[in-house]
ZAMI-505752 format. One record per residue (C-alpha): z, y, x; chain. Coordinates in Angstrom, 1 decimal, padded with zeros to 4 digits. Example, Ala and Ser with C-alpha at 12.3 -4.5 7.8 and 13.67 -1.06 7.14 Angstrom:
% residues 2
+--------+--------+--------+-------+
:      Z :      Y :      X : pavex :
+--------+--------+--------+-------+
:  007.8 : -004.5 :  012.3 :     A :
:  007.1 : -001.1 :  013.7 :     A :
+--------+--------+--------+-------+
This chain:
% residues 388
+--------+--------+--------+-------+
:      Z :      Y :      X : pavex :
+--------+--------+--------+-------+
:  010.1 : -028.7 :  012.3 :     A :
:  013.8 : -028.2 :  010.5 :     A :
:  014.6 : -024.7 :  009.3 :     A :
:  017.4 : -023.9 :  006.4 :     A :
:  016.0 : -024.6 :  003.2 :     A :
:  014.3 : -021.2 :  001.6 :     A :
:  015.7 : -019.8 : -002.0 :     A :
:  013.8 : -017.0 : -002.7 :     A :
:  014.0 : -015.0 : -005.9 :     A :
:  010.4 : -014.3 : -005.6 :     A :
:  008.6 : -014.9 : -009.0 :     A :
:  005.9 : -017.3 : -007.4 :     A :
:  004.0 : -019.2 : -009.5 :     A :
:  002.2 : -023.0 : -009.3 :     A :
: -001.0 : -020.4 : -008.5 :     A :
:  000.9 : -019.0 : -005.8 :     A :
:  001.6 : -022.1 : -004.5 :     A :
: -001.7 : -023.8 : -004.6 :     A :
: -002.9 : -021.2 : -002.9 :     A :
: -000.2 : -021.4 : -000.2 :     A :
: -001.5 : -025.4 : -000.1 :     A :
: -005.4 : -024.1 : -000.4 :     A :
: -005.1 : -021.4 :  002.3 :     A :
: -003.2 : -023.3 :  004.8 :     A :
: -005.7 : -026.4 :  004.6 :     A :
: -007.9 : -023.3 :  005.3 :     A :
: -006.5 : -022.5 :  008.6 :     A :
: -005.7 : -025.9 :  009.5 :     A :
: -009.2 : -026.5 :  009.2 :     A :
: -010.9 : -023.5 :  010.4 :     A :
: -008.5 : -021.1 :  012.8 :     A :
: -005.9 : -023.7 :  014.1 :     A :
: -008.8 : -025.9 :  016.6 :     A :
: -009.7 : -022.5 :  017.9 :     A :
: -007.1 : -020.3 :  018.6 :     A :
: -006.4 : -021.0 :  021.7 :     A :
: -009.7 : -020.2 :  022.8 :     A :
: -009.0 : -017.1 :  021.0 :     A :
: -006.3 : -016.1 :  023.0 :     A :
: -008.2 : -017.1 :  026.8 :     A :
: -011.1 : -014.5 :  025.5 :     A :
: -008.7 : -012.0 :  024.1 :     A :
: -010.3 : -011.9 :  020.2 :     A :
: -010.5 : -013.9 :  017.3 :     A :
: -014.5 : -012.8 :  017.3 :     A :
: -016.1 : -011.3 :  014.3 :     A :
: -016.8 : -014.5 :  013.3 :     A :
: -013.4 : -015.1 :  012.3 :     A :
: -013.4 : -012.3 :  009.8 :     A :
: -016.6 : -013.9 :  008.5 :     A :
: -014.9 : -017.2 :  007.9 :     A :
: -012.2 : -015.7 :  005.7 :     A :
: -014.6 : -013.4 :  003.9 :     A :
: -016.5 : -016.6 :  003.5 :     A :
: -013.8 : -018.8 :  002.1 :     A :
: -012.6 : -015.7 : -000.4 :     A :
: -009.6 : -014.7 :  001.6 :     A :
: -011.4 : -011.4 :  002.6 :     A :
: -009.5 : -008.3 :  000.1 :     A :
: -007.0 : -010.7 : -002.0 :     A :
: -005.5 : -007.3 : -004.0 :     A :
: -009.3 : -005.4 : -004.0 :     A :
: -011.0 : -005.0 : -007.1 :     A :
: -013.9 : -007.7 : -008.2 :     A :
: -016.5 : -004.7 : -008.2 :     A :
: -015.4 : -004.1 : -004.6 :     A :
: -015.6 : -007.9 : -003.8 :     A :
: -011.9 : -008.6 : -004.3 :     A :
: -009.7 : -011.1 : -006.3 :     A :
: -007.4 : -008.6 : -008.0 :     A :
: -004.5 : -010.8 : -006.5 :     A :
: -000.8 : -010.0 : -006.9 :     A :
:  001.3 : -008.9 : -003.7 :     A :
:  003.1 : -012.5 : -003.5 :     A :
: -000.9 : -013.9 : -002.4 :     A :
: -000.8 : -011.5 :  000.7 :     A :
:  002.6 : -012.3 :  001.3 :     A :
:  001.8 : -016.2 :  001.0 :     A :
: -001.3 : -014.8 :  003.1 :     A :
:  000.9 : -013.7 :  006.0 :     A :
:  003.7 : -016.5 :  005.6 :     A :
:  000.9 : -019.1 :  006.3 :     A :
: -000.5 : -017.4 :  009.5 :     A :
:  003.1 : -017.1 :  010.9 :     A :
:  004.1 : -020.8 :  010.6 :     A :
:  001.3 : -022.1 :  012.4 :     A :
:  002.1 : -019.2 :  015.2 :     A :
: -001.4 : -017.5 :  015.0 :     A :
:  000.3 : -013.7 :  016.1 :     A :
: -003.1 : -012.9 :  017.4 :     A :
: -005.1 : -013.4 :  013.8 :     A :
: -005.0 : -010.0 :  012.3 :     A :
: -007.9 : -010.0 :  009.7 :     A :
: -005.2 : -008.7 :  007.5 :     A :
: -005.0 : -005.3 :  009.2 :     A :
: -008.6 : -004.7 :  008.0 :     A :
: -008.1 : -005.8 :  004.8 :     A :
: -004.8 : -004.9 :  003.8 :     A :
: -003.9 : -002.5 :  006.1 :     A :
: -007.0 :  000.0 :  006.5 :     A :
: -009.5 : -000.7 :  003.9 :     A :
: -006.3 :  000.5 :  000.9 :     A :
: -006.8 :  004.3 :  002.6 :     A :
: -011.0 :  004.3 :  001.6 :     A :
: -009.9 :  002.3 : -001.9 :     A :
: -007.0 :  005.5 : -002.4 :     A :
: -008.6 :  008.5 : -000.7 :     A :
: -012.1 :  007.7 : -000.7 :     A :
: -015.1 :  008.9 : -002.9 :     A :
: -016.5 :  006.6 : -005.0 :     A :
: -019.8 :  006.5 : -002.6 :     A :
: -017.4 :  005.6 :  000.2 :     A :
: -015.6 :  003.0 : -001.6 :     A :
: -019.0 :  001.5 : -002.3 :     A :
: -020.5 :  001.4 :  001.6 :     A :
: -017.5 : -000.3 :  003.1 :     A :
: -015.1 : -002.0 :  000.9 :     A :
: -017.6 : -004.9 : -000.1 :     A :
: -018.2 : -005.4 :  003.8 :     A :
: -014.4 : -005.9 :  004.2 :     A :
: -014.0 : -008.2 :  001.4 :     A :
: -017.0 : -010.5 :  002.8 :     A :
: -015.9 : -010.5 :  006.6 :     A :
: -019.1 : -008.8 :  007.3 :     A :
: -017.4 : -005.4 :  008.2 :     A :
: -014.1 : -005.1 :  010.0 :     A :
: -012.2 : -001.5 :  009.8 :     A :
: -009.4 : -000.7 :  012.2 :     A :
: -007.2 :  002.5 :  012.0 :     A :
: -006.9 :  005.1 :  015.2 :     A :
: -003.5 :  007.3 :  015.3 :     A :
: -002.1 :  006.8 :  018.5 :     A :
: -003.2 :  008.6 :  022.1 :     A :
: -001.8 :  008.2 :  025.6 :     A :
:  000.0 :  011.0 :  025.4 :     A :
:  001.4 :  011.1 :  021.3 :     A :
:  002.5 :  008.0 :  019.9 :     A :
:  005.2 :  008.4 :  018.0 :     A :
:  004.9 :  012.2 :  017.9 :     A :
:  001.8 :  012.0 :  015.6 :     A :
:  001.9 :  015.8 :  014.2 :     A :
:  000.5 :  016.4 :  017.8 :     A :
: -002.5 :  014.5 :  018.2 :     A :
: -005.2 :  016.4 :  020.8 :     A :
: -008.1 :  014.5 :  019.5 :     A :
: -010.3 :  017.7 :  017.6 :     A :
: -012.9 :  017.1 :  015.2 :     A :
: -015.0 :  020.9 :  015.2 :     A :
: -017.6 :  021.8 :  012.5 :     A :
: -021.1 :  022.6 :  013.9 :     A :
: -022.3 :  024.3 :  011.1 :     A :
: -024.9 :  021.7 :  010.3 :     A :
: -022.9 :  019.7 :  008.4 :     A :
: -021.2 :  017.5 :  011.0 :     A :
: -017.8 :  017.1 :  012.4 :     A :
: -017.9 :  017.3 :  016.4 :     A :
: -015.4 :  014.7 :  018.0 :     A :
: -013.8 :  014.8 :  021.8 :     A :
: -011.1 :  012.9 :  022.1 :     A :
: -009.5 :  009.1 :  022.8 :     A :
: -007.4 :  007.1 :  020.9 :     A :
: -005.3 :  003.8 :  022.3 :     A :
: -003.5 :  000.7 :  021.2 :     A :
: -006.1 :  000.5 :  018.5 :     A :
: -005.6 : -003.3 :  017.1 :     A :
: -008.7 : -004.7 :  016.3 :     A :
: -010.7 : -002.2 :  018.7 :     A :
: -013.1 : -004.3 :  020.1 :     A :
: -014.3 : -005.9 :  017.0 :     A :
: -013.8 : -002.9 :  014.2 :     A :
: -017.9 : -001.7 :  013.3 :     A :
: -016.2 :  001.3 :  011.5 :     A :
: -012.5 :  003.7 :  012.4 :     A :
: -010.7 :  005.3 :  010.5 :     A :
: -009.1 :  008.3 :  013.1 :     A :
: -007.0 :  011.2 :  012.7 :     A :
: -008.3 :  014.1 :  014.1 :     A :
: -007.0 :  017.8 :  014.1 :     A :
: -009.1 :  020.0 :  011.8 :     A :
: -006.9 :  023.0 :  012.3 :     A :
: -005.3 :  023.8 :  015.3 :     A :
: -003.9 :  026.8 :  014.2 :     A :
: -002.4 :  025.5 :  010.8 :     A :
:  001.2 :  026.8 :  010.4 :     A :
:  002.4 :  023.3 :  011.2 :     A :
:  000.4 :  020.8 :  013.2 :     A :
:  000.7 :  018.4 :  010.5 :     A :
: -000.7 :  020.4 :  008.7 :     A :
: -004.2 :  020.2 :  010.5 :     A :
: -004.7 :  016.9 :  010.7 :     A :
: -007.6 :  014.8 :  008.9 :     A :
: -009.0 :  011.3 :  008.6 :     A :
: -012.7 :  010.8 :  009.7 :     A :
: -014.8 :  007.4 :  009.2 :     A :
: -016.7 :  006.8 :  012.4 :     A :
: -018.9 :  004.0 :  012.8 :     A :
: -017.8 :  002.3 :  016.5 :     A :
: -021.9 :  002.2 :  017.7 :     A :
: -022.3 :  006.2 :  017.2 :     A :
: -023.9 :  007.9 :  020.1 :     A :
: -020.8 :  009.2 :  022.7 :     A :
: -018.3 :  006.6 :  021.6 :     A :
: -016.5 :  004.4 :  024.4 :     A :
: -013.8 :  001.5 :  023.4 :     A :
: -012.8 : -001.1 :  026.2 :     A :
: -010.2 : -003.6 :  025.9 :     A :
: -006.5 : -003.2 :  026.9 :     A :
: -005.0 : -006.0 :  029.6 :     A :
: -001.6 : -006.6 :  028.0 :     A :
:  000.9 : -008.5 :  027.7 :     A :
:  001.2 : -010.7 :  024.5 :     A :
: -001.5 : -011.2 :  021.2 :     A :
: -003.8 : -011.9 :  023.5 :     A :
: -006.4 : -013.1 :  021.2 :     A :
: -006.0 : -009.2 :  019.7 :     A :
: -008.0 : -007.1 :  021.0 :     A :
: -006.0 : -004.2 :  021.8 :     A :
: -008.3 : -001.1 :  022.8 :     A :
: -008.7 :  002.2 :  024.1 :     A :
: -011.6 :  004.6 :  022.1 :     A :
: -013.1 :  007.7 :  023.4 :     A :
: -015.0 :  010.4 :  021.7 :     A :
: -017.8 :  012.4 :  023.8 :     A :
: -019.4 :  014.5 :  021.5 :     A :
: -019.3 :  012.3 :  018.8 :     A :
: -021.1 :  013.3 :  015.8 :     A :
: -019.9 :  012.8 :  012.5 :     A :
: -021.0 :  013.6 :  008.8 :     A :
: -019.2 :  016.1 :  007.0 :     A :
: -019.4 :  013.3 :  004.2 :     A :
: -017.2 :  010.5 :  006.3 :     A :
: -014.1 :  012.8 :  006.0 :     A :
: -011.9 :  010.2 :  004.1 :     A :
: -009.9 :  012.5 :  001.5 :     A :
: -008.9 :  016.5 :  001.6 :     A :
: -009.5 :  017.8 :  004.8 :     A :
: -005.9 :  018.7 :  006.6 :     A :
: -004.3 :  016.6 :  004.5 :     A :
: -004.4 :  013.4 :  006.6 :     A :
: -001.2 :  013.4 :  008.1 :     A :
:  000.1 :  012.8 :  004.5 :     A :
: -002.0 :  009.9 :  003.7 :     A :
: -000.9 :  008.2 :  006.5 :     A :
:  002.9 :  008.9 :  005.8 :     A :
:  002.1 :  007.7 :  002.0 :     A :
:  001.0 :  004.2 :  003.0 :     A :
:  003.5 :  003.4 :  005.9 :     A :
:  006.1 :  002.1 :  003.1 :     A :
:  004.2 : -000.8 :  002.1 :     A :
:  002.7 : -000.9 :  005.4 :     A :
:  006.4 : -001.6 :  007.0 :     A :
:  007.3 : -003.9 :  004.1 :     A :
:  004.6 : -006.3 :  004.7 :     A :
:  005.2 : -005.7 :  008.7 :     A :
:  008.4 : -006.9 :  008.2 :     A :
:  007.3 : -009.8 :  006.4 :     A :
:  005.5 : -010.3 :  009.3 :     A :
:  007.8 : -010.2 :  012.1 :     A :
:  010.5 : -012.7 :  009.9 :     A :
:  007.6 : -014.9 :  010.0 :     A :
:  007.1 : -014.9 :  013.3 :     A :
:  011.5 : -015.3 :  013.6 :     A :
:  011.2 : -018.0 :  011.6 :     A :
:  008.5 : -019.9 :  013.8 :     A :
:  010.7 : -019.3 :  016.5 :     A :
:  013.4 : -020.6 :  015.0 :     A :
:  011.8 : -023.9 :  014.2 :     A :
:  010.6 : -024.4 :  017.6 :     A :
:  014.6 : -023.5 :  019.0 :     A :
:  015.5 : -026.5 :  016.2 :     A :
:  013.1 : -028.7 :  017.5 :     A :
:  013.7 : -028.7 :  021.1 :     A :
:  017.6 : -028.7 :  020.5 :     A :
:  016.9 : -032.1 :  019.0 :     A :
:  014.6 : -033.4 :  021.3 :     A :
:  015.9 : -032.2 :  024.4 :     A :
:  018.3 : -034.3 :  026.5 :     A :
:  020.8 : -033.0 :  029.1 :     A :
:  023.3 : -035.3 :  030.6 :     A :
:  022.1 : -038.0 :  028.3 :     A :
:  022.8 : -036.1 :  024.9 :     A :
:  020.6 : -034.1 :  022.6 :     A :
:  021.0 : -030.0 :  023.6 :     A :
:  021.7 : -029.9 :  020.1 :     A :
:  025.0 : -031.6 :  020.4 :     A :
:  026.6 : -029.5 :  022.3 :     A :
:  029.0 : -027.0 :  020.4 :     A :
:  027.5 : -023.6 :  022.6 :     A :
:  023.6 : -024.5 :  021.5 :     A :
:  025.1 : -025.1 :  017.8 :     A :
:  026.7 : -021.8 :  017.6 :     A :
:  023.6 : -020.1 :  019.1 :     A :
:  021.2 : -021.5 :  016.9 :     A :
:  023.9 : -021.4 :  013.5 :     A :
:  024.2 : -017.6 :  014.3 :     A :
:  020.4 : -017.2 :  014.5 :     A :
:  020.0 : -019.2 :  011.4 :     A :
:  022.7 : -016.9 :  009.4 :     A :
:  020.9 : -013.5 :  010.6 :     A :
:  017.8 : -015.3 :  009.3 :     A :
:  018.7 : -015.5 :  006.2 :     A :
:  020.5 : -012.4 :  005.9 :     A :
:  017.1 : -011.1 :  007.0 :     A :
:  014.7 : -012.9 :  004.4 :     A :
:  017.2 : -011.8 :  002.0 :     A :
:  016.7 : -008.2 :  002.7 :     A :
:  013.0 : -008.2 :  002.6 :     A :
:  013.0 : -010.2 : -000.5 :     A :
:  015.2 : -007.6 : -002.5 :     A :
:  012.6 : -004.8 : -000.7 :     A :
:  010.1 : -006.7 : -002.0 :     A :
:  011.3 : -007.0 : -005.3 :     A :
:  012.3 : -003.1 : -005.7 :     A :
:  008.7 : -002.2 : -004.3 :     A :
:  006.8 : -004.2 : -007.3 :     A :
:  009.4 : -003.0 : -009.7 :     A :
:  008.1 :  000.7 : -008.4 :     A :
:  011.1 :  001.4 : -006.9 :     A :
:  010.6 :  003.9 : -003.5 :     A :
:  012.1 :  001.8 : -000.6 :     A :
:  011.4 :  004.3 :  002.0 :     A :
:  014.1 :  004.5 :  004.2 :     A :
:  015.1 :  000.3 :  003.2 :     A :
:  011.8 : -000.4 :  005.0 :     A :
:  013.1 :  001.3 :  008.3 :     A :
:  015.7 : -001.1 :  008.1 :     A :
:  013.6 : -003.9 :  007.5 :     A :
:  011.4 : -003.4 :  010.3 :     A :
:  013.6 : -002.4 :  012.6 :     A :
:  016.1 : -005.7 :  011.9 :     A :
:  013.2 : -008.3 :  011.7 :     A :
:  011.5 : -007.6 :  014.8 :     A :
:  014.7 : -007.2 :  017.1 :     A :
:  015.6 : -010.8 :  015.4 :     A :
:  011.9 : -012.1 :  016.2 :     A :
:  012.5 : -011.1 :  019.9 :     A :
:  015.8 : -012.7 :  019.8 :     A :
:  015.3 : -015.6 :  018.6 :     A :
:  012.0 : -016.4 :  020.9 :     A :
:  014.1 : -015.4 :  023.5 :     A :
:  017.1 : -018.2 :  022.6 :     A :
:  013.8 : -020.4 :  022.1 :     A :
:  013.2 : -019.6 :  025.8 :     A :
:  016.6 : -020.4 :  027.0 :     A :
:  016.7 : -023.9 :  025.0 :     A :
:  012.7 : -024.6 :  025.9 :     A :
:  013.9 : -024.1 :  029.6 :     A :
:  011.2 : -024.5 :  032.0 :     A :
:  008.8 : -025.2 :  029.8 :     A :
:  009.6 : -022.1 :  027.7 :     A :
:  008.0 : -020.0 :  030.2 :     A :
:  004.7 : -021.9 :  030.1 :     A :
:  002.1 : -019.8 :  028.3 :     A :
:  000.6 : -023.2 :  026.7 :     A :
:  003.8 : -023.5 :  025.3 :     A :
:  004.2 : -022.0 :  021.5 :     A :
:  007.8 : -020.4 :  022.2 :     A :
:  006.4 : -018.7 :  025.3 :     A :
:  003.8 : -016.9 :  023.0 :     A :
:  006.5 : -016.2 :  020.6 :     A :
:  008.4 : -014.5 :  023.6 :     A :
:  005.4 : -012.2 :  024.5 :     A :
:  003.9 : -011.5 :  020.7 :     A :
:  007.0 : -010.4 :  019.3 :     A :
:  007.7 : -007.9 :  022.0 :     A :
:  005.2 : -006.1 :  020.7 :     A :
:  006.3 : -005.3 :  017.3 :     A :
:  009.6 : -003.4 :  018.6 :     A :
:  006.2 : -000.8 :  019.6 :     A :
:  004.2 : -001.5 :  017.0 :     A :
:  004.2 :  000.7 :  013.5 :     A :
:  006.8 :  003.0 :  014.4 :     A :
:  009.2 :  002.0 :  017.6 :     A :
:  012.6 :  000.4 :  016.8 :     A :
:  014.3 :  004.0 :  017.9 :     A :
:  011.8 :  005.7 :  015.5 :     A :
:  013.1 :  003.4 :  013.1 :     A :
:  016.8 :  004.2 :  014.0 :     A :
:  016.0 :  007.7 :  013.6 :     A :
:  014.7 :  007.9 :  010.3 :     A :
:  017.7 :  005.3 :  009.5 :     A :
:  019.8 :  008.0 :  011.1 :     A :
:  018.3 :  010.9 :  009.1 :     A :
:  018.9 :  009.4 :  005.9 :     A :
:  022.8 :  009.5 :  005.8 :     A :
:  023.0 :  012.3 :  007.4 :     A :
:  023.4 :  012.3 :  011.1 :     A :
:  021.9 :  015.2 :  013.2 :     A :
+--------+--------+--------+-------+
């Protein structure tokens, strides 16, 4: 496939490139041949997490004493790029290892770290995070799932969460709950609990959605679930602040993901424009389609430059809170836009589920909602520039 040459300012080394080759070969051998089965089964399966763990790809960033490899952020970027360039959009193993596990690493007790992190690194354990509720998506401060102390060293949890990625394969869930309904402000009464998914009173079901079919998005319901107080993550009523603390890196890494999806969709556009004949000429020989694809290339190059710029600032210790909202908005919208263009270029085959561009189209639609909708990102940007 063809695309614009990538000229990166990021300090990739020979070691990073060797890892890229090694990890790419692992994906081609262990994941790509089975991906369509994963799509049909609506899950990557627990065995996929184990494959990643056994090969040393469980928690690249984590301390070696917990089973990690203590590798820098650039390895995680390579990890994501290699998944994305193969269209493996539903393989969200890194959600457990790179998004959720850091909550335990940053806020957990030593006992909690020793209990949960080695299993995530080895692939024996999958963990997910539960924030969204049916009536509270972007409005996290007003969640209703409750956790009430029973006076016997436990919390009793009631309520529900929805749109949980890796929900059916997770062994544990970090759940945002209300522990102080009388707090001065609602967000000051939220805590995080680590809840085993096999606890009595815990129910879950798979959601039937469009796109990301191999990603087992789920709904959780809690009926008087008993959770030991020792499963509190961090301090009580500090959960909202912990969630906000992690958003900067989550949105930056998410932007790398949607950028990669946009780049893969672009390559599919170029491939089809060169192959598809219309009136005896390749579609790409017509000026209209040349201009459409060229405009996509320009936007894609600008997006990559911006995300790389933010990555360098973040790695240097600079705050990029507002900028990651710009990146998250721009890359998720662009990924969907280029995928839509790809469907048009492919024509009839572009709407067939077995076609990669069709999967890109429905998969990228999710990311305009996930990790904060495009409208939420725009609201953050508007506030930062003094509007409202």
